[in-house]
All heavy atoms as an XYZ file, in Angstrom:
639
protein
N     -28.626     -7.251      1.439
C     -27.357     -6.919      0.822
C     -26.442     -6.315      1.887
O     -26.848     -5.464      2.651
C     -27.599     -5.900     -0.299
C     -26.318     -5.343     -0.851
S     -26.507     -4.297     -2.309
C     -27.290     -2.869     -1.629
N     -25.198     -6.789      1.897
C     -24.205     -6.261      2.827
C     -23.165     -5.482      2.028
O     -22.548     -6.029      1.105
C     -23.544     -7.398      3.597
C     -22.560     -6.923      4.622
C     -21.988     -8.081      5.427
C     -21.014     -7.567      6.440
N     -20.424     -8.639      7.230
N     -22.985     -4.231      2.370
C     -22.007     -3.391      1.681
C     -20.766     -3.300      2.554
O     -20.846     -2.940      3.729
C     -22.572     -1.984      1.406
C     -23.793     -2.099      0.499
C     -21.503     -1.091      0.795
C     -24.531     -0.801      0.289
N     -19.632     -3.680      1.990
C     -18.358     -3.645      2.703
C     -17.607     -2.362      2.354
O     -17.557     -1.963      1.194
C     -17.490     -4.848      2.320
C     -18.042     -6.173      2.777
C     -17.915     -6.396      4.268
O     -16.980     -5.855      4.888
O     -18.762     -7.111      4.813
N     -17.025     -1.764      3.338
C     -16.219     -0.570      3.141
C     -14.741     -0.971      3.130
O     -14.310     -1.761      3.970
C     -16.463      0.435      4.267
C     -15.599      1.664      4.162
C     -15.806      2.584      5.351
C     -14.837      3.738      5.293
N     -14.872      4.551      6.511
N     -13.993     -0.449      2.174
C     -12.543     -0.641      2.148
C     -11.880      0.713      1.998
O     -12.485      1.667      1.516
C     -12.088     -1.546      0.987
O     -12.420     -0.917     -0.242
C     -12.718     -2.918      1.066
N     -10.652      0.784      2.404
C      -9.842      1.979      2.208
C      -8.739      1.608      1.240
O      -8.043      0.618      1.445
C      -9.254      2.463      3.545
O     -10.339      2.741      4.438
C      -8.409      3.702      3.352
N      -8.589      2.386      0.173
C      -7.609      2.081     -0.867
C      -6.395      2.993     -0.772
O      -6.501      4.158     -0.389
C      -8.244      2.262     -2.246
O      -9.302      1.364     -2.416
N      -5.258      2.436     -1.149
C      -3.994      3.157     -1.211
C      -3.388      2.913     -2.588
O      -3.499      1.804     -3.122
C      -3.007      2.620     -0.163
C      -3.433      2.819      1.259
C      -4.371      1.987      1.843
C      -2.882      3.834      2.024
C      -4.762      2.155      3.156
C      -3.263      4.013      3.340
C      -4.214      3.175      3.915
N      -2.736      3.916     -3.151
C      -2.017      3.713     -4.411
C      -0.854      4.690     -4.485
O      -0.885      5.765     -3.881
C      -2.937      3.896     -5.621
O      -3.395      5.222     -5.698
N       0.175      4.287     -5.215
C       1.340      5.138     -5.414
C       2.066      4.691     -6.678
O       2.072      3.502     -7.007
C       2.286      5.063     -4.221
N       2.637      5.640     -7.372
C       3.455      5.361     -8.551
C       4.896      5.709     -8.243
O       5.175      6.739     -7.627
C       2.993      6.208     -9.750
C       1.640      5.789    -10.270
O       1.321      4.588    -10.196
O       0.898      6.660    -10.760
N       5.803      4.854     -8.666
C       7.230      5.094     -8.481
C       7.806      5.511     -9.819
O       7.635      4.812    -10.829
C       7.907      3.827     -7.961
C       9.336      3.940     -7.468
C       9.472      5.022     -6.401
C       9.797      2.606     -6.911
N       8.463      6.679     -9.843
C       9.027      7.248    -11.071
C      10.478      7.641    -10.832
O      10.872      7.925     -9.702
C       8.259      8.511    -11.472
C       6.776      8.302    -11.677
C       6.109      9.633    -11.970
C       4.620      9.471    -12.179
N       4.006     10.756    -12.550
N      11.238      7.683    -11.903
C      12.621      8.147    -11.820
C      12.632      9.635    -11.492
O      13.433     10.107    -10.699
C      13.387      7.861    -13.128
C      14.784      8.438    -13.084
C      13.433      6.365    -13.393
N      11.724     10.393    -12.097
C      11.502     11.797    -11.773
C      10.045     12.134    -12.075
O       9.318     11.314    -12.638
C      12.471     12.721    -12.519
C      12.333     12.654    -14.032
O      11.197     12.765    -14.541
O      13.363     12.495    -14.714
N       9.616     13.314    -11.710
C       8.200     13.675    -11.835
C       7.693     13.671    -13.273
O       6.507     13.460    -13.505
C       7.947     15.048    -11.205
C       7.965     15.020     -9.694
C       6.927     14.069     -9.112
O       5.768     14.068     -9.569
O       7.293     13.315     -8.194
N       8.549     13.887    -14.239
C       8.147     13.944    -15.646
C       8.110     12.557    -16.299
O       7.487     12.379    -17.338
C       9.100     14.853    -16.436
C       9.179     16.282    -15.905
C       7.832     16.983    -15.921
O       7.094     16.857    -16.926
O       7.506     17.643    -14.921
N       8.758     11.590    -15.694
C       8.859     10.246    -16.275
C       7.594      9.432    -15.988
O       6.898      9.684    -15.007
C      10.072      9.533    -15.699
N       7.323      8.458    -16.836
C       6.197      7.557    -16.535
C       6.556      6.642    -15.352
O       7.731      6.408    -15.057
C       6.028      6.749    -17.821
C       7.340      6.844    -18.523
C       7.959      8.146    -18.109
N       5.553      6.140    -14.692
C       5.774      5.239    -13.560
C       6.384      3.926    -14.053
O       5.986      3.396    -15.082
C       4.463      4.962    -12.847
N       7.361      3.427    -13.317
C       7.909      2.110    -13.651
C       7.419      1.040    -12.683
O       7.529     -0.147    -12.960
C       9.440      2.133    -13.762
C      10.210      2.401    -12.480
C      10.665      1.351    -11.691
C      10.521      3.700    -12.093
C      11.391      1.579    -10.533
C      11.253      3.943    -10.944
C      11.683      2.888    -10.172
O      12.399      3.129     -9.026
N       6.832      1.473    -11.568
C       6.182      0.560    -10.632
C       4.938      1.257    -10.104
O       4.955      2.453     -9.826
C       7.095      0.191     -9.436
C       6.344     -0.639     -8.400
C       8.328     -0.554     -9.889
N       3.860      0.487     -9.975
C       2.635      0.983     -9.358
C       2.332      0.106     -8.150
O       2.309     -1.115     -8.258
C       1.456      0.928    -10.353
O       1.772      1.740    -11.483
C       0.174      1.417     -9.710
N       2.155      0.755     -7.004
C       1.784      0.072     -5.776
C       0.283      0.242     -5.567
O      -0.273      1.308     -5.837
C       2.495      0.678     -4.562
C       3.988      0.605     -4.614
C       4.749      1.750     -4.802
C       4.647     -0.599     -4.458
C       6.137      1.697     -4.836
C       6.038     -0.668     -4.491
C       6.777      0.484     -4.681
N      -0.363     -0.792     -5.077
C      -1.765     -0.677     -4.694
C      -1.972     -1.464     -3.409
O      -1.297     -2.455     -3.148
C      -2.694     -1.179     -5.801
O      -2.465     -2.543     -6.064
N      -2.886     -0.981     -2.613
C      -3.173     -1.649     -1.365
C      -4.563     -1.282     -0.890
O      -5.164     -0.323     -1.368
N      -5.035     -2.065      0.036
C      -6.336     -1.774      0.628
C      -6.385     -2.348      2.031
O      -5.607     -3.236      2.389
C      -7.466     -2.352     -0.224
O      -7.385     -3.765     -0.250
N      -7.307     -1.797      2.795
C      -7.602     -2.332      4.119
C      -9.111     -2.524      4.160
O      -9.870     -1.574      3.941
C      -7.140     -1.385      5.243
C      -7.521     -1.943      6.606
C      -5.634     -1.168      5.169
N      -9.520     -3.755      4.371
C     -10.938     -4.082      4.398
C     -11.618     -3.602      5.667
O     -10.968     -3.158      6.615
N     -12.933     -3.707      5.675
C     -13.716     -3.316      6.843
C     -13.313     -4.105      8.082
O     -13.446     -3.621      9.207
C     -15.203     -3.505      6.554
N     -12.766     -5.309      7.872
C     -12.324     -6.145      8.987
C     -10.896     -5.825      9.422
O     -10.357     -6.450     10.325
C     -12.447     -7.621      8.626
C     -11.646     -7.994      7.374
O     -10.978     -7.109      6.785
O     -11.713     -9.166      6.977
N     -10.258     -4.852      8.758
C      -8.908     -4.440      9.131
C      -7.796     -5.200      8.448
O      -6.621     -4.919      8.665
N      -8.140     -6.162      7.582
C      -7.105     -6.956      6.911
C      -6.458     -6.157      5.786
O      -7.139     -5.665      4.895
C      -7.691     -8.236      6.331
C      -8.110     -9.241      7.375
C      -8.687    -10.468      6.729
C      -9.246    -11.415      7.765
N      -9.946    -12.539      7.131
N      -5.117     -6.058      5.803
C      -4.415     -5.340      4.748
C      -4.124     -6.234      3.543
O      -3.998     -7.454      3.676
C      -3.107     -4.916      5.423
C      -2.857     -6.001      6.429
C      -4.228     -6.451      6.892
N      -4.049     -5.614      2.378
C      -3.703     -6.303      1.137
C      -2.811     -5.357      0.343
O      -3.164     -4.195      0.142
C      -4.968     -6.638      0.351
C      -4.678     -7.367     -0.931
O      -3.583     -7.885     -1.132
N      -5.644     -7.397     -1.818
N      -1.656     -5.846     -0.107
C      -0.698     -5.016     -0.836
C      -0.230     -5.745     -2.085
O       0.061     -6.941     -2.047
C       0.521     -4.677      0.047
C       0.072     -3.863      1.265
C       1.581     -3.931     -0.740
C       1.164     -3.612      2.273
N      -0.126     -4.993     -3.196
C       0.370     -5.517     -4.462
C       1.240     -4.467     -5.141
O       1.160     -3.284     -4.815
C      -0.804     -5.836     -5.412
C      -1.689     -6.918     -4.867
O      -1.295     -8.054     -4.776
N      -2.891     -6.534     -4.481
N       2.042     -4.930     -6.092
C       2.759     -3.981     -6.946
C       2.850     -4.559     -8.341
O       2.784     -5.767     -8.552
C       4.147     -3.627     -6.395
C       5.106     -4.780     -6.305
C       5.906     -5.143     -7.372
C       5.217     -5.495     -5.123
C       6.791     -6.202     -7.279
C       6.103     -6.560     -5.013
C       6.884     -6.910     -6.093
N       2.971     -3.655     -9.315
C       3.102     -4.036    -10.715
C       4.317     -3.315    -11.288
O       4.412     -2.088    -11.202
C       1.847     -3.662    -11.506
C       2.002     -3.891    -12.986
C       2.018     -5.175    -13.504
C       2.171     -2.820    -13.855
C       2.188     -5.390    -14.863
C       2.342     -3.028    -15.217
C       2.347     -4.311    -15.711
O       2.527     -4.527    -17.051
N       5.241     -4.068    -11.860
C       6.432     -3.498    -12.493
C       6.136     -3.359    -13.981
O       5.956     -4.352    -14.678
C       7.663     -4.400    -12.275
C       7.935     -4.556    -10.778
C       8.873     -3.837    -13.018
C       8.966     -5.608    -10.438
N       6.056     -2.123    -14.449
C       5.727     -1.882    -15.854
C       6.966     -1.737    -16.740
O       6.870     -1.890    -17.951
C       4.842     -0.642    -16.000
O       5.464      0.480    -15.419
N       8.115     -1.431    -16.137
C       9.350     -1.304    -16.907
C      10.471     -2.006    -16.145
O      11.056     -1.449    -15.210
C       9.687      0.170    -17.146
C      10.815      0.346    -18.152
O      11.822     -0.399    -18.068
O      10.694      1.236    -19.013
N      10.754     -3.230    -16.550
C      11.720     -4.061    -15.835
C      13.137     -3.480    -15.882
O      13.863     -3.570    -14.892
C      11.696     -5.477    -16.411
C      12.387     -6.483    -15.560
S      11.518     -6.639    -13.988
C      12.410     -7.991    -13.282
N      13.518     -2.877    -16.986
C      14.872     -2.308    -17.104
C      15.071     -1.174    -16.100
O      16.106     -1.110    -15.420
C      15.123     -1.820    -18.526
N      14.096     -0.294    -15.993
C      14.212      0.814    -15.027
C      14.170      0.261    -13.608
O      14.944      0.672    -12.743
C      13.114      1.871    -15.250
C      13.295      2.540    -16.615
C      13.148      2.927    -14.147
C      12.178      3.504    -16.990
N      13.287     -0.693    -13.365
C      13.218     -1.331    -12.040
C      14.581     -1.909    -11.654
O      15.064     -1.688    -10.543
C      12.146     -2.420    -12.037
C      12.286     -3.382    -10.891
C      11.864     -3.039     -9.615
C      12.867     -4.636    -11.076
C      12.015     -3.918     -8.552
C      13.009     -5.519    -10.025
C      12.586     -5.160     -8.767
O      12.740     -6.029     -7.722
N      15.196     -2.657    -12.554
C      16.490     -3.288    -12.254
C      17.572     -2.261    -11.959
O      18.478     -2.517    -11.167
C      16.922     -4.202    -13.414
C      16.036     -5.430    -13.591
S      16.004     -6.515    -12.152
C      17.692     -7.087    -12.102
N      17.471     -1.098    -12.581
C      18.454     -0.040    -12.340
C      18.176      0.731    -11.049
O      19.025      1.513    -10.611
C      18.466      0.925    -13.525
N      17.002      0.511    -10.449
C      16.606      1.286     -9.265
C      16.038      0.400     -8.155
O      15.093      0.775     -7.465
C      15.572      2.350     -9.660
C      16.114      3.391    -10.565
N      16.095      3.258    -11.933
C      16.715      4.569    -10.298
C      16.653      4.317    -12.475
N      17.041      5.123    -11.512
N      16.623     -0.777     -7.956
C      16.073     -1.705     -6.954
C      16.162     -1.150     -5.532
O      15.266     -1.393     -4.721
C      16.749     -3.084     -7.027
O      18.156     -2.921     -6.892
C      16.410     -3.797     -8.317
N      17.194     -0.400     -5.226
C      17.313      0.181     -3.883
C      16.189      1.170     -3.632
O      15.550      1.149     -2.562
C      18.681      0.874     -3.703
O      19.712     -0.092     -3.914
C      18.815      1.481     -2.321
N      15.910      2.023     -4.619
C      14.814      2.984     -4.496
C      13.470      2.254     -4.387
O      12.593      2.655     -3.625
C      14.789      3.955     -5.681
C      15.963      4.896     -5.725
C      17.181      4.334     -6.474
O      17.252      3.096     -6.723
O      18.073      5.126     -6.804
N      13.328      1.173     -5.172
C      12.098      0.389     -5.107
C      11.886     -0.160     -3.703
O      10.795     -0.046     -3.140
C      12.127     -0.765     -6.121
C      11.036     -1.775     -5.868
C       9.745     -1.548     -6.314
C      11.310     -2.935     -5.157
C       8.730     -2.467     -6.050
C      10.304     -3.859     -4.895
C       9.014     -3.623     -5.342
N      12.904     -0.784     -3.140
C      12.758     -1.393     -1.812
C      12.418     -0.348     -0.757
O      11.581     -0.582      0.117
C      14.027     -2.165     -1.421
C      14.200     -3.467     -2.197
S      12.750     -4.574     -2.090
C      12.679     -4.892     -0.342
N      13.022      0.815     -0.840
C      12.724      1.888      0.097
C      11.272      2.347     -0.049
O      10.554      2.504      0.948
C      13.678      3.059     -0.138
O      13.348      4.138      0.699
N      10.839      2.554     -1.291
C       9.468      2.996     -1.541
C       8.465      1.915     -1.132
O       7.420      2.226     -0.546
C       9.288      3.365     -3.011
N       8.775      0.657     -1.423
C       7.872     -0.434     -1.081
C       7.722     -0.548      0.436
O       6.620     -0.733      0.957
C       8.351     -1.748     -1.688
C       7.390     -2.884     -1.561
C       6.042     -2.723     -1.840
C       7.823     -4.132     -1.158
C       5.141     -3.788     -1.723
C       6.942     -5.195     -1.041
C       5.593     -5.023     -1.322
N       8.812     -0.394      1.156
C       8.773     -0.428      2.618
C       7.917      0.715      3.150
O       7.098      0.523      4.056
C      10.200     -0.358      3.190
O      10.939     -1.493      2.723
C      10.200     -0.340      4.713
N       8.090      1.901      2.582
C       7.302      3.065      2.995
C       5.807      2.841      2.711
O       4.955      3.153      3.538
C       7.804      4.301      2.249
C       7.108      5.578      2.611
C       7.644      6.760      1.817
O       8.560      6.634      1.003
N       7.077      7.910      2.043
N       5.496      2.277      1.543
C       4.104      2.003      1.182
C       3.493      0.964      2.125
O       2.377      1.143      2.632
C       4.027      1.518     -0.268
C       2.625      1.389     -0.776
C       1.920      2.496     -1.206
C       2.003      0.157     -0.821
C       0.616      2.386     -1.662
C       0.701      0.021     -1.277
C       0.007      1.139     -1.701
N       4.228     -0.115      2.379
C       3.748     -1.143      3.303
C       3.468     -0.553      4.682
O       2.456     -0.868      5.305
C       4.776     -2.266      3.440
C       4.899     -3.152      2.237
C       5.961     -4.210      2.463
O       5.713     -5.189      3.140
N       7.130     -4.006      1.906
N       4.362      0.294      5.151
C       4.195      0.904      6.470
C       2.906      1.703      6.523
O       2.160      1.616      7.509
C       5.390      1.783      6.814
C       5.290      2.419      8.185
C       6.545      3.159      8.555
C       6.495      3.859      9.891
N       5.317      3.846     10.685
N       2.615      2.476      5.478
C       1.385      3.277      5.464
C       0.147      2.389      5.554
O      -0.778      2.660      6.330
C       1.338      4.149      4.207
N       0.128      1.320      4.769
C      -1.032      0.416      4.761
C      -1.160     -0.321      6.092
O      -2.241     -0.376      6.689
C      -0.960     -0.577      3.581
C      -2.090     -1.598      3.654
C      -0.990      0.162      2.243
N      -0.064     -0.870      6.589
C      -0.124     -1.628      7.836
C      -0.395     -0.731      9.041
O      -1.091     -1.137      9.971
C       1.143     -2.460      8.039
C       1.121     -3.744      7.272
C       1.714     -3.835      6.022
C       0.492     -4.861      7.789
C       1.675     -5.014      5.296
C       0.450     -6.059      7.076
C       1.048     -6.126      5.824
N       0.135      0.484      9.032
C      -0.171      1.413     10.124
C      -1.671      1.691     10.181
O      -2.272      1.704     11.255
C       0.598      2.726      9.980
C       2.057      2.609     10.365
O       2.474      1.551     10.887
O       2.804      3.584     10.120
N      -2.282      1.913      9.021
C      -3.725      2.156      8.968
C      -4.493      0.927      9.457
O      -5.425      1.037     10.255
C      -4.147      2.528      7.547
C      -5.602      2.910      7.458
C      -6.023      4.199      7.760
C      -6.568      1.974      7.088
C      -7.359      4.549      7.702
C      -7.904      2.318      7.027
C      -8.296      3.603      7.331
O      -9.619      3.936      7.269
N      -4.079     -0.241      8.996
C      -4.714     -1.490      9.424
C      -4.613     -1.665     10.936
O      -5.597     -1.997     11.600
C      -4.055     -2.679      8.719
O      -4.503     -3.896      9.260
N      -3.431     -1.422     11.480
C      -3.229     -1.578     12.921
C      -4.100     -0.617     13.717
O      -4.628     -0.980     14.771
C      -1.756     -1.405     13.284
C      -0.903     -2.548     12.783
O      -1.409     -3.638     12.522
N       0.383     -2.304     12.627
N      -4.259      0.608     13.223
C      -5.127      1.570     13.899
C      -6.575      1.099     13.875
O      -7.289      1.226     14.860
C      -5.000      2.959     13.272
C      -3.743      3.693     13.665
C      -3.633      3.894     15.176
O      -4.618      4.341     15.804
O      -2.558      3.603     15.722
N      -7.015      0.573     12.724
C      -8.380      0.040     12.635
C      -8.569     -1.110     13.614
O      -9.571     -1.166     14.330
C      -8.673     -0.456     11.213
C      -8.988      0.617     10.222
S      -9.501     -0.102      8.652
C     -11.062     -0.871      9.113
N      -7.615     -2.035     13.635
C      -7.730     -3.207     14.508
C      -7.662     -2.803     15.981
O      -8.353     -3.387     16.816
C      -6.650     -4.227     14.168
C      -6.809     -4.876     12.791
C      -5.582     -5.719     12.457
C      -8.078     -5.710     12.724
N      -6.859     -1.798     16.285
C      -6.784     -1.296     17.663
C      -8.134     -0.733     18.067
O      -8.600     -0.979     19.174
C      -5.708     -0.222     17.767
C      -5.530      0.330     19.162
C      -4.407      1.361     19.180
C      -4.156      1.901     20.564
N      -5.082      2.921     20.987
N      -8.788     -0.003     17.166
C     -10.112      0.552     17.455
C     -11.136     -0.538     17.694
O     -11.992     -0.427     18.564
N     -11.052     -1.609     16.915
C     -11.979     -2.741     17.074
C     -11.753     -3.390     18.434
O     -12.709     -3.685     19.167
C     -11.803     -3.769     15.938
C     -12.544     -5.055     16.251
C     -12.262     -3.175     14.620
N     -10.500     -3.588     18.805
C     -10.166     -4.201     20.096
C     -10.603     -3.298     21.244
O     -11.182     -3.763     22.223
C      -8.645     -4.475     20.185
O      -8.270     -5.314     19.104
C      -8.290     -5.138     21.501
N     -10.356     -1.986     21.112
C     -10.757     -1.036     22.153
C     -12.276     -1.033     22.342
O     -12.764     -0.977     23.452
C     -10.275      0.379     21.824
C      -8.759      0.512     21.942
O      -8.108     -0.384     22.522
O      -8.225      1.524     21.446
N     -13.013     -1.108     21.238
C     -14.478     -1.114     21.316
C     -15.014     -2.386     21.964
O     -16.028     -2.353     22.648
C     -15.098     -0.930     19.934
C     -14.933      0.473     19.408
O     -14.735      1.409     20.173
N     -15.022      0.633     18.102
N     -14.353     -3.516     21.750
C     -14.788     -4.777     22.348
C     -14.564     -4.783     23.857
O     -15.287     -5.403     24.594
C     -14.070     -5.963     21.698
C     -14.589     -6.277     20.319
C     -13.905     -7.494     19.749
C     -14.442     -7.808     18.362
N     -13.782     -8.970     17.769
N     -13.499     -4.089     24.282
C     -13.167     -4.046     25.708
C     -14.079     -3.088     26.455
O     -14.228     -3.187     27.663
C     -11.706     -3.639     25.908
C     -10.738     -4.692     25.390
C      -9.299     -4.237     25.447
O      -9.028     -3.091     25.868
O      -8.419     -5.024     25.063
N     -14.673     -2.126     25.778
C     -15.503     -1.112     26.429
C     -16.846     -1.658     26.868
O     -17.348     -2.625     26.528
C     -15.722      0.066     25.474
């Protein structure tokens, strides 16, 4: 049996802290360093009223996942060169 390790990321986008999430972001980075990112829009009306905020948050979320992936891949490359 081979057990794979992944690192998970998640975030909820809300109009304010008391409001329910209108978008949920999820992501992961596999043991091989490959990133995977998804989002789910639970309230289309709120999303449509806040597309600028969504794009900013989505960019920030992507950066976090890809930065982690790049660090993992850099470590793999560094170890191969050693």
